[in-house]
N, C-alpha and C positions, 0 to 999 in steps of 0.2 A: 297587803305587806304591813298593815297599818302595825300590827304587833313588833314588826322590825323597826320602824320609824321612831316608835317611843322609846329606843337605846340612845343614848348617846355613844354615837359612833366614835366622835374622839375618844373617848374613854376605852370604847370595845376593839381589840386586836381580831380584827377579820379572819385572821386564821380560824382562831374559834367556832367559828360558823362551819367552817368546812369540819370539824370535828363534831358539832353538834349533827351535822348531816348525816354523817358517816354512823353516829350514834344511835340517831335515829331509824337509818336503815338496818344495821347489823343487831341492834338491840342488845350488843355483848361489848366491853369494853376488850377484851382480849383480840377480837373479828373485826373493831374497830381501829383497833392500833395497827393490824397489819393491812388495814385496808389503806390505811393514812402513812403508812414506811416509820410507824412512830413505836416507842415503848409504850409496854403498859402503864408503869407510872406516869407516864408523860400525858396521856390521854385521861388517867383518872384526875392527874392536877389540871387540867383544862375542864373538864366536866365541873370541879367544883367551882372556876371561874364562872363558866356559864350559869351556873347554879346562882350565883352570887348578882351575876347581871342580870339576869331574867327575874330573881325574885320568886324561884319556883324549882323543886325539885328536877324538874324536867323526866327523869328515870328513875324508877325505883326498883330494888332486887324483887324479882318474882321467881316462880317454881322453875320457869324453862327461859332464864335469861332475865333482862330488865324489862319493865313494864313503863310505858310514855304517861307520862302526867296528860291531863285535858289542854292544859299549856301547850306543852310539848307536840302532841298531835294538832294543834291549830296551828301552830308555826311550821310545820312540814313543808305542806305546798307554798306557800308564800317564799318560806325559804331555799326551795329547793329554783324557783322561778327567779332568783335574786341571783345564786351562784351561776343559773344558766347565761343569765343577763350580761353578769362580771366576766365569765369565761369569754361569752363573745364578745364584749368589749376589748378586753386585753390581748385577745389572738388575733393577729393580721388575717383581713379578708385575703384570701386565696379561692380563684376558681377552682372547681374538681374538676380533673382530667381524668375521664374513666377509661382511657386507651392504657395511662402508664399508674395511675393509681393502684398500691398493692394494698387494698382494703378486704375486713372482713365482717360479711352482715351475719348477723343472728336472727334467724324468723322462728315465731311460732304459729305453728297451723293444724290444724286436722287433715287427715288423708286427703279428703274431699276436695277439701280448700288449696292442699298442694295441686292436686289435678287440675281444679276450674281457674286457678289464679298464676301460679307458680309457674305450672307446666308452656303457658303459651308465652310467658316472658321468658324463659331460661335461656332460648336461641341466640334472641337479640341481645340479652346480659352477655353472654359469653363473646359475641363477637364484639360487642363496644366496650367491654371491661375484662381482657382477659386476664386479667392480672388478679382478678378480684376472686375471694372465696365465700362462699355460703353454706352456712350450717342451718338446716331445718330441726326445730323440735317439735315434739308434740306439744300442742296447744291444751292449756290448761286454764279454762277461765277462770278457776277460783283462785289460781296464782298468777294471771296476767299482770295485774298491777304490780304485786312485788317484784315479778321477774323484768318488767320492763324499768322499774324506778331502780333497780340496783343494778342494771347493765346488762345481765347475762341475756336479755333477749332485745333486740333493738326495733322490731318492727312485729307486730303481732296480728292475728286475722281471727277473729269470731263473728259469731250473731251479734245485731246491732244491740239486742237487748241483754245481751251479757257482757257488753263493754263495760269496764270498771268508771266510777266519774270521778274526774279530774284529770283523765288522760286525752291527748289529743286523737281525734276521730274522724273517718273519711266512711261516708257509705260508698261500696263499689257496685253493688247489683241488687235487687231483689231476687229472691230465689224461692221455688215453689216446689212438692212435692208429687210425684208421679207413680202411679203402681207399674211394676216392671215384672216380666216373666216373659220365659221364652216364646219365638216366636210362634213354635207350631203347639202350644200349650193348650190343651184341649178347652180348659174353663175362659180362655181369654183370647176367641176368635171374634169376639163380640163385646162392646161395651159392658164391664160387669155392672150387676144391679146392687143392691145391697147385700141379698142372700148369698149371691153368687161371691162375692166379696171377702163375707164371714167361712164360708164355705173351704176358702186357699188355705193353704199353710203359708206362713209367714215367717220370714229372715228379720230378725231386728237388729239395728245397730245400736249397742249399749257400750259407749268409751270406757265407762268404769268398770265392765265386765260383767257379764251373769244377770242383765235387766233382761226381761220380757215382757216389759210394760211399756209404753209410751201415751204420747198427749192424743195418739190416735184409740188407744184403748180406752181413756177416759170419755172422748167424743163419743165411743160406741157405747159406754154404760149409759149415757145419759140419755141414749135411744133403746134402752133395753136390750142391747145386743152384745155379744162377744166375737173373737176372731181366734184363729186356731196360731198361735207362733211356737215354732217347731224348733229353733235356731236362734241363738244370740250371739253375735261376732263384736268384738272391739272395732273394726274398722271396717270403713265404705268398700274400698276398693277390692274388698275380695267379694264382695256379693254380686257382681256382674256374671263372676265366672263362674260362680255355684248355680245361678239362676239360670245359667244358657246350657246347665247340663242336669237339669233337674225339674221337677215341678212344683219346687217352691216359688215364692213371690216376693216382692219387698216394696216399699214406699222409699223410693230415692231423690237426691235432689235432683234436678233435670239434666244441670250441666254435667254432672259425673255419668251420665248415656249418650252424651253427643256423639260420640265415637265407637258406642256398644250397640247403636240399635239393627246393623245387619243382625245380630242371633237374637236380640232381645225387641219387646213388642213395649208400647207403654201405653197407658190411659189414665184418663183424670178419675181418680176414685170417686165411688159414691156418696162419700162426707166427704164435708165441706171442711179444709185444713188450712190452720191458716197461714201465709205466705211468711217468709224471715229474711231481713235485710242483713248481708254480709258486709261487714266494716273493718278495716286495717286500722289499728291503735297506736302511738306511740305516747313516750314520755315528752315532756314539754324541754326536757334539757336536750334533744335532739331535734327540734323543730328546725333550728337556724341551720343545722350541722349540712354542709353541703352534699358529702358524700350521702348522705341520709335522706337528703330532700331530691337528690338524682334518682334516686332508687326508688321513691316514691311515684316519681314522675314517668318512672320505666314501667312500675305497675300499672300507672293508669292510660299509659298509650298505649300496653299490652291488651287491656281491657278493651278498648276504644276500637282498636283495630280488629278487634275478633265480633265485634257488632253486624260486622255483613254476614257472617256464619254463623251466628248466634245470639240473637237480640238480645241485649241486657238494657236493664232499667238503671241508667244513671241517676243517682242523687246524692247532692253533695251536701254534708252539712257544714253550716257557717261555721268559720273559724275566727277567735278574735285578732288573727291580723293576716295579711293578704299569703299566700301560696299554700301546696299541697302539702 
Protein backbone atom coordinates (compact mmCIF):
# COMPACT_ATOMS: atom_id res chain seq x y z
CA UNK A 1 0.00 0.00 0.00
CA UNK A 2 3.07 2.29 0.12
CA UNK A 3 2.36 3.69 -3.35
CA UNK A 4 -1.05 4.87 -2.17
CA UNK A 5 0.27 6.32 1.05
CA UNK A 6 2.57 8.66 -0.89
CA UNK A 7 -0.49 10.56 -2.20
CA UNK A 8 -1.97 13.48 -0.28
CA UNK A 9 -5.36 11.98 0.54
CA UNK A 10 -6.66 15.43 1.53
CA UNK A 11 -6.31 16.49 -2.11
CA UNK A 12 -7.54 13.24 -3.70
CA UNK A 13 -11.20 12.45 -4.35
CA UNK A 14 -11.45 8.88 -3.11
CA UNK A 15 -14.04 8.15 -5.81
CA UNK A 16 -11.12 8.37 -8.23
CA UNK A 17 -9.77 5.18 -6.69
CA UNK A 18 -12.98 3.38 -7.68
CA UNK A 19 -12.51 4.67 -11.21
CA UNK A 20 -8.89 3.54 -11.25
CA UNK A 21 -9.90 0.08 -10.06
CA UNK A 22 -12.55 -0.20 -12.79
CA UNK A 23 -10.11 0.98 -15.47
CA UNK A 24 -7.43 -1.48 -14.38
CA UNK A 25 -9.94 -4.33 -14.45
CA UNK A 26 -11.69 -3.46 -17.72
CA UNK A 27 -8.77 -1.73 -19.49
CA UNK A 28 -11.38 0.06 -21.56
CA UNK A 29 -12.96 3.46 -20.81
CA UNK A 30 -16.38 2.53 -22.19
CA UNK A 31 -16.61 -0.71 -20.18
CA UNK A 32 -15.26 0.99 -17.06
CA UNK A 33 -17.91 3.70 -17.42
CA UNK A 34 -20.65 1.06 -17.70
CA UNK A 35 -19.26 -0.73 -14.64
CA UNK A 36 -19.34 2.52 -12.65
CA UNK A 37 -22.69 3.70 -14.07
CA UNK A 38 -21.02 6.85 -15.34
CA UNK A 39 -20.71 8.46 -18.76
CA UNK A 40 -17.63 7.81 -20.87
CA UNK A 41 -16.58 11.51 -20.83
CA UNK A 42 -16.79 11.54 -17.03
CA UNK A 43 -14.46 8.55 -16.78
CA UNK A 44 -12.06 10.14 -19.28
CA UNK A 45 -11.94 13.29 -17.13
CA UNK A 46 -11.31 11.23 -14.02
CA UNK A 47 -8.53 9.32 -15.77
CA UNK A 48 -6.87 12.67 -16.49
CA UNK A 49 -7.09 13.58 -12.79
CA UNK A 50 -5.63 10.21 -11.83
CA UNK A 51 -2.70 10.69 -14.21
CA UNK A 52 -1.99 14.04 -12.59
CA UNK A 53 -2.33 12.67 -9.05
CA UNK A 54 0.00 9.72 -9.69
CA UNK A 55 2.26 11.59 -12.11
CA UNK A 56 2.01 8.60 -14.45
CA UNK A 57 -0.01 7.82 -17.63
CA UNK A 58 -1.39 4.72 -15.86
CA UNK A 59 -3.14 3.40 -19.02
CA UNK A 60 -1.95 3.79 -22.60
CA UNK A 61 -3.73 3.05 -25.89
CA UNK A 62 -3.07 -0.47 -27.17
CA UNK A 63 -4.13 -2.67 -30.09
CA UNK A 64 -6.85 -4.35 -28.00
CA UNK A 65 -7.88 -1.79 -25.43
CA UNK A 66 -5.67 0.03 -22.95
CA UNK A 67 -2.35 -1.19 -21.60
CA UNK A 68 -1.49 -0.49 -17.94
CA UNK A 69 1.89 0.99 -17.16
CA UNK A 70 4.27 -0.67 -14.71
CA UNK A 71 3.13 1.80 -12.02
CA UNK A 72 -0.52 0.91 -12.66
CA UNK A 73 0.16 -2.82 -12.40
CA UNK A 74 2.00 -2.26 -9.12
CA UNK A 75 -1.01 -0.31 -7.79
CA UNK A 76 -3.65 -2.92 -8.59
CA UNK A 77 -3.22 -5.33 -5.66
CA UNK A 78 -2.82 -2.70 -2.89
CA UNK A 79 -5.64 -0.63 -4.39
CA UNK A 80 -8.07 -3.55 -4.29
CA UNK A 81 -7.00 -4.41 -0.75
CA UNK A 82 -7.68 -0.82 0.35
CA UNK A 83 -11.07 -0.73 -1.37
CA UNK A 84 -12.04 -4.08 0.18
CA UNK A 85 -11.16 -2.82 3.65
CA UNK A 86 -13.07 0.44 3.08
CA UNK A 87 -16.12 -1.45 1.89
CA UNK A 88 -15.98 -3.68 4.96
CA UNK A 89 -15.60 -0.67 7.30
CA UNK A 90 -18.45 1.28 5.72
CA UNK A 91 -20.96 -1.55 5.61
CA UNK A 92 -22.76 -2.47 8.83
CA UNK A 93 -21.71 -5.82 10.21
CA UNK A 94 -24.54 -8.28 9.94
CA UNK A 95 -24.67 -11.99 10.57
CA UNK A 96 -25.36 -14.15 7.55
CA UNK A 97 -28.60 -16.09 7.92
CA UNK A 98 -28.50 -18.93 5.36
CA UNK A 99 -32.13 -19.86 6.03
CA UNK A 100 -33.42 -16.53 4.69
CA UNK A 101 -30.62 -15.25 2.46
CA UNK A 102 -31.38 -14.90 -1.25
CA UNK A 103 -27.81 -15.17 -2.45
CA UNK A 104 -26.20 -16.39 -5.65
CA UNK A 105 -22.76 -17.98 -5.72
CA UNK A 106 -20.72 -18.32 -8.92
CA UNK A 107 -18.19 -21.15 -8.79
CA UNK A 108 -15.61 -22.35 -11.32
CA UNK A 109 -14.65 -26.03 -11.30
CA UNK A 110 -13.73 -28.91 -13.58
CA UNK A 111 -16.24 -31.72 -13.77
CA UNK A 112 -14.10 -34.05 -11.63
CA UNK A 113 -13.93 -31.31 -9.00
CA UNK A 114 -17.70 -30.88 -9.08
CA UNK A 115 -18.00 -34.60 -8.37
CA UNK A 116 -15.39 -34.71 -5.60
CA UNK A 117 -16.14 -31.43 -3.81
CA UNK A 118 -19.49 -29.92 -4.78
CA UNK A 119 -21.59 -33.08 -4.97
CA UNK A 120 -21.01 -34.06 -1.29
CA UNK A 121 -21.75 -30.48 -0.19
CA UNK A 122 -24.93 -29.73 -2.16
CA UNK A 123 -27.56 -31.66 -0.12
CA UNK A 124 -26.63 -29.85 3.10
CA UNK A 125 -26.36 -26.54 1.24
CA UNK A 126 -29.88 -26.89 -0.16
CA UNK A 127 -31.25 -27.79 3.29
CA UNK A 128 -29.47 -24.96 5.11
CA UNK A 129 -29.77 -22.22 2.46
CA UNK A 130 -32.97 -23.04 0.55
CA UNK A 131 -33.29 -19.59 -1.08
CA UNK A 132 -29.75 -19.59 -2.43
CA UNK A 133 -28.70 -20.29 -6.00
CA UNK A 134 -25.42 -21.59 -7.39
CA UNK A 135 -23.97 -21.35 -10.88
CA UNK A 136 -21.00 -23.55 -11.77
CA UNK A 137 -18.75 -22.54 -14.67
CA UNK A 138 -15.97 -24.46 -16.35
CA UNK A 139 -12.68 -23.70 -14.59
CA UNK A 140 -10.08 -22.18 -16.92
CA UNK A 141 -6.81 -21.85 -14.93
CA UNK A 142 -5.39 -19.23 -17.29
CA UNK A 143 -8.45 -17.03 -16.72
CA UNK A 144 -9.10 -17.75 -13.05
CA UNK A 145 -7.40 -14.63 -11.65
CA UNK A 146 -9.26 -12.38 -14.10
CA UNK A 147 -12.63 -14.02 -13.41
CA UNK A 148 -12.22 -13.71 -9.64
CA UNK A 149 -10.94 -10.14 -9.90
CA UNK A 150 -13.86 -9.03 -12.08
CA UNK A 151 -16.46 -10.73 -9.88
CA UNK A 152 -17.63 -13.11 -12.59
CA UNK A 153 -16.57 -15.96 -10.28
CA UNK A 154 -16.76 -15.92 -6.47
CA UNK A 155 -14.87 -19.12 -5.69
CA UNK A 156 -12.66 -21.31 -7.88
CA UNK A 157 -11.23 -24.80 -7.63
CA UNK A 158 -8.03 -25.94 -9.33
CA UNK A 159 -4.75 -27.69 -8.68
CA UNK A 160 -2.62 -25.83 -6.15
CA UNK A 161 0.24 -25.50 -8.65
CA UNK A 162 -2.12 -23.66 -11.01
CA UNK A 163 -3.40 -21.20 -8.38
CA UNK A 164 -2.59 -17.63 -9.49
CA UNK A 165 -0.38 -15.57 -7.21
CA UNK A 166 -2.08 -12.90 -5.14
CA UNK A 167 -5.29 -14.82 -4.45
CA UNK A 168 -6.52 -16.21 -1.16
CA UNK A 169 -6.43 -19.99 -1.20
CA UNK A 170 -7.01 -23.06 0.92
CA UNK A 171 -5.60 -26.46 0.05
CA UNK A 172 -8.39 -29.01 0.39
CA UNK A 173 -6.75 -32.40 -0.09
CA UNK A 174 -4.02 -34.29 -1.89
CA UNK A 175 -5.15 -36.33 -4.88
CA UNK A 176 -3.43 -39.05 -6.88
CA UNK A 177 -4.10 -40.92 -10.10
CA UNK A 178 -4.99 -44.60 -10.34
CA UNK A 179 -5.22 -46.90 -13.34
CA UNK A 180 -8.84 -47.90 -13.96
CA UNK A 181 -10.53 -50.39 -16.27
CA UNK A 182 -13.55 -52.68 -16.30
CA UNK A 183 -13.59 -55.36 -13.62
CA UNK A 184 -13.40 -58.28 -16.07
CA UNK A 185 -10.73 -56.63 -18.26
CA UNK A 186 -8.50 -59.49 -19.51
CA UNK A 187 -5.28 -57.56 -18.84
CA UNK A 188 -6.23 -56.19 -15.43
CA UNK A 189 -6.76 -59.36 -13.40
CA UNK A 190 -3.35 -58.88 -11.77
CA UNK A 191 -1.33 -55.73 -11.09
CA UNK A 192 0.04 -54.58 -14.45
CA UNK A 193 3.78 -54.35 -15.03
CA UNK A 194 5.25 -51.78 -17.39
CA UNK A 195 4.97 -54.03 -20.46
CA UNK A 196 1.28 -54.72 -19.83
CA UNK A 197 0.70 -51.04 -19.01
CA UNK A 198 2.12 -49.96 -22.38
CA UNK A 199 0.04 -52.58 -24.20
CA UNK A 200 -3.26 -51.17 -22.88
CA UNK A 201 -5.47 -48.78 -24.88
CA UNK A 202 -5.84 -45.47 -23.03
CA UNK A 203 -8.40 -42.69 -22.81
CA UNK A 204 -6.85 -39.29 -22.11
CA UNK A 205 -8.73 -36.31 -20.66
CA UNK A 206 -7.72 -33.17 -22.54
CA UNK A 207 -9.56 -30.12 -21.09
CA UNK A 208 -8.60 -27.98 -24.08
CA UNK A 209 -9.70 -30.70 -26.50
CA UNK A 210 -7.82 -32.99 -28.84
CA UNK A 211 -4.72 -33.71 -26.76
CA UNK A 212 -3.23 -37.20 -26.86
CA UNK A 213 -0.27 -36.64 -24.52
CA UNK A 214 0.16 -35.87 -20.84
CA UNK A 215 2.87 -35.98 -18.18
CA UNK A 216 2.43 -39.78 -18.24
CA UNK A 217 3.82 -39.91 -21.75
CA UNK A 218 6.73 -37.70 -20.73
CA UNK A 219 7.54 -40.08 -17.87
CA UNK A 220 7.34 -43.08 -20.21
CA UNK A 221 9.53 -41.34 -22.77
CA UNK A 222 12.26 -40.96 -20.16
CA UNK A 223 12.14 -44.74 -19.78
CA UNK A 224 12.30 -45.28 -23.53
CA UNK A 225 8.68 -46.46 -23.62
CA UNK A 226 5.38 -45.35 -25.14
CA UNK A 227 1.72 -46.19 -24.57
CA UNK A 228 -1.31 -46.36 -26.87
CA UNK A 229 -3.74 -43.45 -26.51
CA UNK A 230 -6.82 -44.20 -28.62
CA UNK A 231 -9.35 -41.66 -27.34
CA UNK A 232 -9.19 -38.03 -26.17
CA UNK A 233 -12.17 -36.48 -24.35
CA UNK A 234 -12.60 -33.01 -22.75
CA UNK A 235 -14.28 -34.13 -19.50
CA UNK A 236 -13.63 -36.69 -16.76
CA UNK A 237 -17.16 -37.87 -16.01
CA UNK A 238 -17.65 -39.54 -19.39
CA UNK A 239 -14.63 -41.79 -18.80
CA UNK A 240 -15.93 -44.31 -16.19
CA UNK A 241 -18.97 -45.33 -18.33
CA UNK A 242 -16.67 -45.73 -21.34
CA UNK A 243 -14.31 -47.93 -19.34
CA UNK A 244 -17.17 -50.12 -18.09
CA UNK A 245 -18.25 -50.92 -21.66
CA UNK A 246 -14.86 -51.42 -23.36
CA UNK A 247 -11.31 -52.66 -22.95
CA UNK A 248 -9.98 -49.13 -22.77
CA UNK A 249 -8.33 -47.91 -19.56
CA UNK A 250 -7.54 -44.49 -18.07
CA UNK A 251 -5.53 -42.82 -15.35
CA UNK A 252 -8.09 -40.97 -13.23
CA UNK A 253 -8.24 -39.04 -9.93
CA UNK A 254 -9.02 -41.59 -7.22
CA UNK A 255 -11.95 -39.59 -5.78
CA UNK A 256 -13.72 -39.68 -9.12
CA UNK A 257 -13.99 -43.46 -8.82
CA UNK A 258 -15.19 -43.91 -5.26
CA UNK A 259 -18.78 -44.61 -6.39
CA UNK A 260 -17.89 -46.43 -9.63
CA UNK A 261 -15.88 -49.35 -8.32
CA UNK A 262 -18.70 -51.89 -8.75
CA UNK A 263 -18.05 -51.94 -12.49
CA UNK A 264 -14.38 -50.95 -12.44
CA UNK A 265 -11.11 -52.23 -11.04
CA UNK A 266 -8.24 -49.93 -10.08
CA UNK A 267 -4.52 -50.45 -9.68
CA UNK A 268 -1.58 -48.25 -8.84
CA UNK A 269 0.24 -47.53 -12.13
CA UNK A 270 3.66 -49.16 -12.63
CA UNK A 271 5.29 -45.75 -13.11
CA UNK A 272 5.57 -43.04 -10.48
CA UNK A 273 3.18 -40.13 -11.05
CA UNK A 274 3.24 -37.04 -8.82
CA UNK A 275 0.27 -36.36 -6.55
CA UNK A 276 -1.36 -32.96 -6.75
CA UNK A 277 -3.08 -30.74 -4.21
CA UNK A 278 -6.60 -29.43 -4.88
CA UNK A 279 -7.23 -25.88 -3.71
CA UNK A 280 -10.10 -23.43 -3.56
CA UNK A 281 -9.19 -19.84 -4.40
CA UNK A 282 -10.94 -16.50 -3.96
CA UNK A 283 -10.24 -12.80 -4.29
CA UNK A 284 -9.26 -10.59 -1.37
CA UNK A 285 -12.42 -8.50 -1.77
CA UNK A 286 -14.57 -11.55 -0.88
CA UNK A 287 -12.53 -12.72 2.08
CA UNK A 288 -14.58 -10.92 4.76
CA UNK A 289 -17.96 -11.30 3.06
CA UNK A 290 -20.20 -13.25 5.53
CA UNK A 291 -22.01 -15.26 2.84
CA UNK A 292 -18.78 -16.17 1.07
CA UNK A 293 -17.14 -17.16 4.35
CA UNK A 294 -20.16 -19.33 5.23
CA UNK A 295 -19.92 -21.13 1.87
CA UNK A 296 -16.21 -21.81 2.33
CA UNK A 297 -16.89 -23.21 5.78
CA UNK A 298 -19.64 -25.49 4.40
CA UNK A 299 -17.27 -26.85 1.77
CA UNK A 300 -14.62 -27.60 4.39
CA UNK A 301 -17.21 -29.22 6.68
CA UNK A 302 -18.53 -31.47 3.90
CA UNK A 303 -15.02 -32.65 3.05
CA UNK A 304 -14.25 -33.36 6.69
CA UNK A 305 -17.52 -35.27 7.08
CA UNK A 306 -16.58 -37.45 4.12
CA UNK A 307 -13.29 -38.59 5.64
CA UNK A 308 -14.88 -41.62 7.32
CA UNK A 309 -15.82 -43.05 3.91
CA UNK A 310 -13.00 -41.61 1.82
CA UNK A 311 -9.89 -40.50 3.76
CA UNK A 312 -8.62 -37.05 2.85
CA UNK A 313 -5.31 -35.45 3.60
CA UNK A 314 -6.27 -32.02 4.88
CA UNK A 315 -3.61 -29.34 4.40
CA UNK A 316 -4.20 -25.74 5.38
CA UNK A 317 -2.24 -22.94 3.75
CA UNK A 318 -1.51 -20.18 6.29
CA UNK A 319 -3.52 -17.04 5.60
CA UNK A 320 -2.59 -13.46 6.54
CA UNK A 321 -5.58 -13.21 8.86
CA UNK A 322 -7.70 -15.79 10.73
CA UNK A 323 -10.52 -17.61 9.02
CA UNK A 324 -11.25 -19.87 6.11
